[in-house]
N, C-alpha and C positions, 0 to 999 in steps of 0.2 A: 503436384508441387507446392502448390501452398501449405499443403498438412505437413512437411517434412519442415516446415520454413519454422513454425508452430511448434513442433518439435524440439528444433534448436532452440527457437525462443524460451524455452520451459527447463533449458539445460542451460541456458545462460543466466537468466533467472533464478533458477534453482542455488546455483554455486553463486551470486552476487549475495541473495535468500542468506547461506549460510557466513558467507566473507562479510557483510555487513551488519547482517541481525535485522533485516529489510522484508517489506513483502516480493518488492523489485515492480513495482507498478508504474513510478516511473523511467522504468525501462521497457516493461508489457504494455506501454500506451506506445508510445512513438511506433514501436516495430508492428504493431496490430495499424494501424494509422497505415504505414506504406504499404504492408499486406491489403487491406480494404482497397488503397488505393489501385492494388494490380490488379484487384480482384475486381473491379468497378462499380465501388461501391458510393452509393450516392452524398457526395460533400457534406450537405445535413442534416445526415444523419451518424456520420463516419467515424466526427469523436466521442460523439456519445455513447456507439455502442466501442468502440476501446475502452474507453470508459467501465463500463458497466460489465464488458467480459473482462477486464484485469480484475475488478472484483471478485469477477466468481472465480478466476483462478484463484486467487489467493486463498480463500478459502480453504482449498487444501496443498498450499506450500504453507501455510503457516501452523497446518498439524504435530510435524516432525520437531519444528520450533519448541513448539509449546510445552510436547510430550518429554521433551530434552533439560529444558527450563524448570521442569515441575521435580524431574527426577534429581534436577539436581535443585529443591526445597527453596528457589529463587521467586517460586510466582506465589505472588497473595490475594488468592484465591478471593476473600470478600471485600477489597477493593475491584475485583475484577466485577465482582457481581454488583456492588453500587453503579460505576464505574458505564458498565455495559443497559443497564437503563436510560441513559443520557443517548449512549453512542447509537440506541435502538433509535431513540428520536432526530438526533440529531441526522445519522444516516438519512433515513425517509426526507426529510428538509435539504439533506445535501443531495441530493439525488431531483429533485421538484427545481432547485433552483438549477443545478447546473439546466434540465432540461428549460428553461426559462433562458436560458445563453447559447445563442446561433454558434455552430462548431465551429467558425474562424475567431469568434471571440474566446470561444472555452481552451484551446489549442493555446494562444495568451495567457490566459491566468494562468493555464500547467505550465507555461514556458518562462514567465515571474520566478514562481514557485521552487521551479526546478532551481532557478540560478540563486535563490534565494538561502536553496538547503546545501548547494553549494556553497557559498557564504559559510553558511553556518557550521560545514561539517570543514571545511578545510581551516576556519579557527577558530575551530573548538566553542563556539557561541553558545553553550547550555551550562545551566545552575549547577553547582557542585552537588554532588549528593550530601544527606545531609548528617550522616555518621554518628555519633552514638546518639544526637539528639532528639532521634527521631521519633515527634509524633504522629500517628494518623491522621489523616487527610480527613475533615469530617463528610458529610452524607450531601450536603447541599455542596460541598465543592468537587465532590466527586460524579456528580450526577451534574454540574454545570460544564466540567473539564471534560465531565463524554459525551455532553453536547453539541459544544466549539468543535470534538476532532473527529467525531462523527458524522457533523456538518461538513468539514474542509476535506476528508477522506473522501468520502464519498464525490465531491464534486471533482478533484484530483484521481481520481482510481488506482490510490495509495492503500496498502495496512495500519499506517497512521503512528507508526514507530518513530516517525521523525518526529511529531506532533505529541503524541505519550509521553517519552524514555523522559524528554525537559521537564513537564508537567508535574510530574512524580517526582522526580528530582528538584523543581522550584517543590514542591512539598514535603520537604527532607527527608524520599525514602530513598538510603541505600540503591547506589548506583547497581549493582547485580540484583537487586530485586528491580531496579524500576526497568530496567533490559525484562528480566523474565513475565511480571506485570505485565511490560507491554506489548510482547507476542501474545499474551492470553489473552488480551486486548481487539487484540488482530482477526478473531476468529469472531468474535460479534460485529465488528464495523465490515469485514466482508459478506460477510452472509444479510444481512440488514442489507447493507450498498447493494447488490448484485440483486435480492429480490426487488429491493426500492429499484432499479431500473429495468428489471421487469416488468413490473407493472408498470410505471412510465410513459415506456417503449412499447406497451403492446398497441397492435392498432396502425401502428403505423406503417403504411402501402409499402415506403421504401426504403425497407431491414430489408436485407438478402435472407432467402433461404435458411431453414435450419438457425433458427437465430429463433429466442422468444424473449419477447421486447430488445430491448440494449443490450442482451449478450448471445450471442454467435457460441454456437453448441461446440464447432467444429476446435473452434481457438481456444475455447474452455478445455477439450481436452487434453487437445497434442499437445498443451502448455504446460497441466497438469500431471498429463503421466510422465514425461524429463524431469520438470523439475520439483517432484516429491525425489527423487536419487538423487537428484547432481547436487540436491541441499545438502547432502550430508561430501560431498564430494567440499563442498565451501568451506563448510566447519573444519575439516583438514586442512585445508590451506588459508586456512585464519592461522590456523595457531603455529603455522608455519614461517611465514612471512611476518614483514614489520609491522606496527599497529598506527606509526607514521606514514605507513608506505600507502598502506591501506587506504587511508584517508585522504588522502593525497590524490592515488587514482579512481577511487568512488568519487572526489569529487570535482573533478579533472570533466569525468564522465557525465555528473549534472551539469555541470556548465554548458558542454556540450551541445547536448539531449536542451537546453533552456533556450538556448543561441537557435536553434535551429530552429525549434517552434515561434521565433518573435523574427525568425530573419527570411 
């Protein structure tokens, strides 16, 4: 029965990924926490397990997005390469930071972040693309930015799109390329983050069966199976619905999720 919940969650996460260009982490984490509560998972490890599992699922959901943006020529792979150096380091530091934060406090941190993202999306609070005056950001900027993005993404269990896109726009990358490059950065974030949570969660006696550290394999498999397919549905919907309506709906959803974590 719980596995059916993971399959359904994968459908929702995939559609949201296609609709809004995100990995779905802020949707996956709260539902995983709910499912772990039903399974009687120890609250001390529940949130960390949800974050680590979320990152593991984003490995799979990001692949379709990367392929699509690459085909459109919207991915700046040299930027991805240099940012990935910082991302790997940042994800390890983020997972370490998360392992030090008690479960309830980690939920509060995620809730505040979800509300902040809701405000950002609702009011479109992000830099504009640089257009014709684009100049590639220097390697120190890319590595440093990747480190911060990786650190935050690992704590929140997200693919980093809500952080990477504004960073690249701030560095004057054209908007479409910022989204495409951000999608490619989501893969190293997810891989490095998931592996880090596996490492820091290794050896905990309170974890449920079929866990590798802070990654719950049944949840990862169930979500990945359906999200990779349903992401295509989200892409089609994104081209049919009003962008303004989409932003408002997603902002409202994040606001509800954030408040749920805080109340």
